[in-house]
Backbone as CSV, one residue per row, in Angstrom:
resi,resn,N_x,N_y,N_z,CA_x,CA_y,CA_z,C_x,C_y,C_z
1,UNK,-15.553,31.682,-14.902,-14.855,31.059,-13.715,-16.063,30.272,-12.732
2,UNK,-17.404,30.797,-12.999,-18.310,30.171,-12.371,-18.662,28.777,-12.588
3,UNK,-18.557,28.558,-14.076,-18.711,27.133,-14.451,-17.540,26.160,-14.025
4,UNK,-16.412,26.697,-13.939,-15.384,25.875,-13.471,-15.548,25.668,-11.996
5,UNK,-16.047,26.682,-11.228,-16.298,26.504,-9.924,-17.342,25.393,-9.405
6,UNK,-18.519,25.320,-10.269,-19.601,24.366,-10.266,-19.127,23.107,-10.640
7,UNK,-18.485,22.888,-11.824,-18.220,21.489,-12.356,-16.869,21.027,-11.659
8,UNK,-15.911,21.735,-11.174,-14.946,21.231,-10.634,-14.597,21.372,-8.960
9,UNK,-14.747,22.619,-8.674,-14.541,22.989,-7.241,-15.470,22.230,-6.311
10,UNK,-16.925,22.580,-6.642,-17.969,22.266,-5.914,-17.972,20.561,-5.798
11,UNK,-17.812,19.849,-6.997,-17.686,18.399,-7.047,-16.517,17.861,-6.177
12,UNK,-15.507,18.478,-6.157,-14.249,18.000,-5.504,-14.697,18.001,-3.946
13,UNK,-15.416,19.206,-3.570,-15.786,19.443,-2.332,-16.757,18.298,-1.849
14,UNK,-17.747,18.034,-2.716,-18.982,16.998,-2.385,-18.364,15.566,-2.106
15,UNK,-17.128,15.252,-2.791,-16.799,13.962,-2.734,-15.305,14.026,-1.864
16,UNK,-15.062,14.928,-1.071,-14.089,15.008,-0.199,-12.587,15.043,-0.813
17,UNK,-12.605,15.579,-2.073,-11.363,15.575,-2.807,-10.803,17.075,-2.997
18,UNK,-11.107,17.816,-2.210,-10.455,19.254,-2.370,-9.195,19.417,-2.120
19,UNK,-8.599,18.401,-1.318,-7.270,18.657,-0.925,-6.384,18.391,-2.093
20,UNK,-6.747,17.832,-3.195,-5.950,17.487,-4.343,-6.500,17.786,-5.629
21,UNK,-7.920,18.175,-5.630,-8.571,18.478,-6.885,-9.602,19.645,-6.849
22,UNK,-9.956,20.129,-8.031,-10.996,21.040,-8.171,-10.583,22.244,-8.356
23,UNK,-9.547,22.945,-8.112,-9.025,24.084,-8.219,-7.654,24.222,-9.142
24,UNK,-7.296,25.311,-9.778,-6.121,25.575,-10.324,-5.222,26.156,-9.390
25,UNK,-4.541,25.456,-8.602,-3.556,25.989,-7.501,-2.353,25.182,-7.529
26,UNK,-1.168,25.995,-7.150,0.104,25.033,-7.260,0.035,24.031,-5.880
27,UNK,0.331,22.751,-6.312,0.460,21.722,-5.408,-0.846,20.713,-5.646
28,UNK,-1.938,21.159,-6.353,-2.879,20.246,-6.540,-2.677,19.680,-7.856
29,UNK,-3.393,18.450,-8.248,-3.277,17.857,-9.478,-3.617,18.789,-10.638
30,UNK,-2.784,18.615,-11.624,-2.950,19.516,-12.791,-3.906,18.885,-13.868
31,UNK,-4.966,18.695,-13.481,-6.143,17.890,-14.408,-6.990,19.094,-15.019
32,UNK,-6.870,19.222,-16.381,-7.656,20.391,-17.118,-8.066,19.920,-18.319
33,UNK,-9.415,20.428,-18.896,-9.921,20.183,-20.093,-9.884,21.441,-20.721
34,UNK,-9.310,21.515,-22.008,-9.583,22.758,-22.755,-10.750,22.467,-23.940
35,UNK,-11.746,23.210,-23.953,-12.608,22.796,-24.794,-13.232,24.193,-25.553
36,UNK,-13.878,23.869,-26.735,-14.349,25.002,-27.637,-15.775,24.786,-27.441
37,UNK,-16.682,25.739,-26.753,-17.972,25.546,-26.713,-19.077,25.938,-27.854
38,UNK,-18.083,26.438,-28.839,-18.913,26.998,-29.967,-18.777,25.919,-31.202
39,UNK,-17.980,24.951,-31.138,-17.743,24.035,-32.355,-18.729,22.808,-32.111
40,UNK,-19.266,22.635,-33.382,-20.453,21.658,-33.455,-19.620,20.210,-33.859
41,UNK,-20.162,19.049,-33.341,-19.549,17.998,-33.765,-20.782,16.819,-33.782
42,UNK,-20.641,15.843,-34.845,-21.506,14.770,-35.067,-20.648,13.644,-34.296
43,UNK,-21.478,12.996,-33.091,-20.885,11.953,-32.412,-20.776,10.636,-33.238
44,UNK,-19.558,10.055,-33.370,-19.427,8.814,-34.176,-18.607,7.870,-33.207
45,UNK,-19.171,6.563,-33.381,-18.332,5.462,-32.633,-16.929,5.465,-33.035
46,UNK,-16.414,5.715,-34.250,-15.100,5.480,-34.693,-14.324,6.578,-33.996
47,UNK,-14.928,7.630,-33.642,-14.097,8.562,-32.797,-14.032,8.421,-31.384
48,UNK,-14.785,7.649,-30.857,-14.757,7.260,-29.329,-13.451,6.621,-28.813
49,UNK,-12.834,7.343,-27.838,-11.640,6.814,-27.404,-11.744,5.964,-25.989
50,UNK,-12.980,5.938,-25.693,-13.203,5.107,-24.348,-13.553,3.592,-24.737
51,UNK,-13.516,2.762,-23.716,-13.629,1.362,-23.938,-15.063,1.006,-24.453
52,UNK,-16.091,1.724,-24.197,-17.442,1.103,-24.448,-17.777,2.135,-25.561
53,UNK,-17.808,1.713,-26.807,-18.077,2.567,-28.207,-19.593,2.997,-28.258
54,UNK,-20.459,2.134,-27.529,-21.937,2.433,-27.853,-22.255,3.721,-26.943
55,UNK,-22.879,4.612,-27.494,-23.315,5.878,-26.921,-24.783,6.280,-27.271
56,UNK,-25.516,6.682,-26.504,-26.840,7.314,-26.752,-26.609,8.690,-27.631
57,UNK,-25.474,9.160,-27.840,-25.278,10.265,-28.480,-24.876,10.071,-29.950
58,UNK,-24.453,8.797,-30.231,-24.055,8.588,-31.581,-25.011,9.006,-32.851
59,UNK,-24.499,9.724,-33.570,-25.219,10.189,-34.614,-25.743,11.732,-34.498
60,UNK,-25.577,12.164,-33.230,-26.227,13.596,-32.761,-25.346,14.445,-33.003
61,UNK,-25.891,15.682,-33.359,-24.960,16.940,-33.676,-25.083,17.602,-32.191
62,UNK,-23.808,17.779,-31.622,-23.808,18.559,-30.340,-22.875,19.734,-30.574
63,UNK,-23.040,20.610,-29.564,-22.164,21.877,-29.569,-21.150,21.619,-28.412
64,UNK,-19.941,22.059,-28.890,-18.804,21.767,-27.893,-17.876,20.770,-28.378
65,UNK,-16.598,20.920,-28.379,-15.580,19.869,-28.508,-14.248,19.967,-27.645
66,UNK,-14.051,18.930,-27.076,-12.777,18.946,-26.289,-11.741,19.055,-27.242
67,UNK,-10.742,19.825,-26.807,-9.625,20.293,-27.761,-8.300,19.622,-27.179
68,UNK,-8.263,19.517,-25.877,-7.030,18.996,-25.320,-7.472,18.673,-23.636
69,UNK,-6.849,17.526,-23.355,-7.074,16.820,-22.012,-5.671,16.718,-21.296
70,UNK,-5.403,17.281,-19.886,-4.201,17.266,-19.251,-4.409,16.625,-18.122
71,UNK,-3.600,15.610,-17.672,-4.023,14.927,-16.501,-2.637,14.781,-15.681
72,UNK,-2.554,15.210,-14.499,-1.284,15.390,-13.618,-0.198,15.912,-14.433
73,UNK,-0.572,17.157,-15.131,0.226,17.919,-16.044,0.811,17.414,-17.322
74,UNK,0.156,16.258,-17.761,0.570,15.600,-18.826,-0.449,15.605,-19.866
75,UNK,-0.130,15.993,-21.227,-1.228,16.003,-22.222,-1.501,14.619,-22.777
76,UNK,-2.799,14.035,-22.442,-3.245,12.876,-22.864,-4.211,12.739,-24.032
77,UNK,-4.775,13.955,-24.306,-5.624,13.909,-25.393,-5.434,15.259,-26.148
78,UNK,-5.319,15.143,-27.581,-5.221,16.434,-28.191,-5.486,16.385,-29.557
79,UNK,-6.311,17.322,-30.120,-6.689,17.261,-31.685,-7.210,15.870,-32.123
80,UNK,-8.082,15.372,-31.282,-8.817,14.094,-31.772,-8.259,12.833,-31.404
81,UNK,-7.031,12.806,-30.851,-6.271,11.580,-30.748,-5.783,11.286,-29.274
82,UNK,-5.752,10.274,-28.541,-5.002,9.921,-27.490,-3.651,9.864,-27.753
83,UNK,-2.909,10.524,-26.675,-1.337,10.642,-26.717,-0.772,9.723,-25.955
84,UNK,-1.086,9.553,-24.653,-0.350,8.316,-23.996,-1.212,6.949,-24.083
85,UNK,-0.348,5.963,-23.782,-1.077,4.708,-24.126,-1.906,4.332,-22.587
86,UNK,-1.124,4.301,-21.538,-1.852,4.196,-20.317,-2.310,5.442,-19.711
87,UNK,-3.252,5.399,-18.912,-3.861,6.547,-18.334,-2.933,6.973,-16.867
88,UNK,-2.289,8.138,-16.753,-1.558,8.652,-15.838,-2.481,8.775,-14.637
89,UNK,-3.820,8.555,-14.541,-4.791,8.661,-13.417,-4.578,7.850,-12.483
90,UNK,-4.996,8.100,-11.280,-4.897,7.306,-10.106,-6.074,6.975,-9.493
91,UNK,-6.122,5.701,-8.711,-7.239,5.139,-8.021,-7.323,6.385,-6.781
92,UNK,-8.410,6.956,-6.471,-8.499,7.608,-5.142,-9.541,7.057,-4.395
93,UNK,-9.129,6.650,-3.076,-9.914,5.993,-2.143,-10.164,6.984,-1.008
94,UNK,-11.285,6.812,-0.430,-11.541,7.537,0.869,-12.432,6.697,1.556
95,UNK,-12.500,6.892,2.997,-13.438,6.087,3.894,-14.931,6.359,3.461
96,UNK,-15.658,5.259,3.499,-17.156,5.229,3.502,-17.779,6.128,4.583
97,UNK,-18.582,6.642,4.269,-19.448,7.381,5.385,-20.468,8.090,4.691
98,UNK,-21.200,8.994,5.391,-22.346,9.684,4.843,-22.043,11.059,4.776
99,UNK,-22.715,11.878,3.666,-22.941,13.228,3.812,-24.152,13.676,3.473
100,UNK,-24.689,14.491,4.155,-26.107,15.081,3.877,-27.131,13.803,4.015
101,UNK,-26.686,12.723,4.868,-27.845,11.653,4.904,-27.486,10.648,3.917
102,UNK,-26.698,10.864,2.815,-26.349,10.019,1.676,-25.269,9.081,1.961
103,UNK,-25.216,7.623,1.742,-24.089,7.022,1.774,-22.805,7.358,0.799
104,UNK,-21.621,7.460,1.241,-20.672,7.824,0.423,-19.793,6.402,-0.051
105,UNK,-19.393,6.607,-1.256,-18.771,5.263,-1.833,-17.339,5.594,-2.284
106,UNK,-16.527,4.649,-2.793,-15.187,4.902,-3.283,-15.359,5.685,-4.475
107,UNK,-14.315,6.533,-4.692,-14.416,7.430,-5.836,-13.278,7.077,-6.563
108,UNK,-13.267,7.156,-7.857,-12.206,6.901,-8.951,-12.083,7.941,-9.789
109,UNK,-10.649,7.853,-9.991,-10.230,9.140,-10.766,-9.784,8.449,-12.121
110,UNK,-10.481,8.735,-13.344,-10.058,8.274,-14.596,-10.160,9.298,-15.553
111,UNK,-9.204,8.766,-16.550,-9.288,9.801,-17.714,-10.552,9.409,-18.744
112,UNK,-11.312,10.491,-18.859,-12.563,10.190,-19.649,-12.604,11.286,-20.834
113,UNK,-12.340,10.905,-21.995,-12.240,11.773,-23.037,-13.387,11.552,-24.183
């Protein structure tokens, strides 16, 4: 639970998105990633589902593999393949301001697998 809090809850708080993201609670966006931290994988361009295939990790053996990605309650990735054509993600805008003396900018919500 601590990892989830640090990687989701705290990030949502920092970016002012905790009203809709960062926790598994009724009424919030159902955005989840299910992963196996023990599985090894070698990163290959042919398996990248994002627009830019070049990666500093290509050819490297890494620990952990995403098994399933759920966005707004819909499975968008499972077992190495994208399931939906278009992202069900939405653009999240908030007013610019400062937090801890640092300028804040527009935040985008995108599906990244």
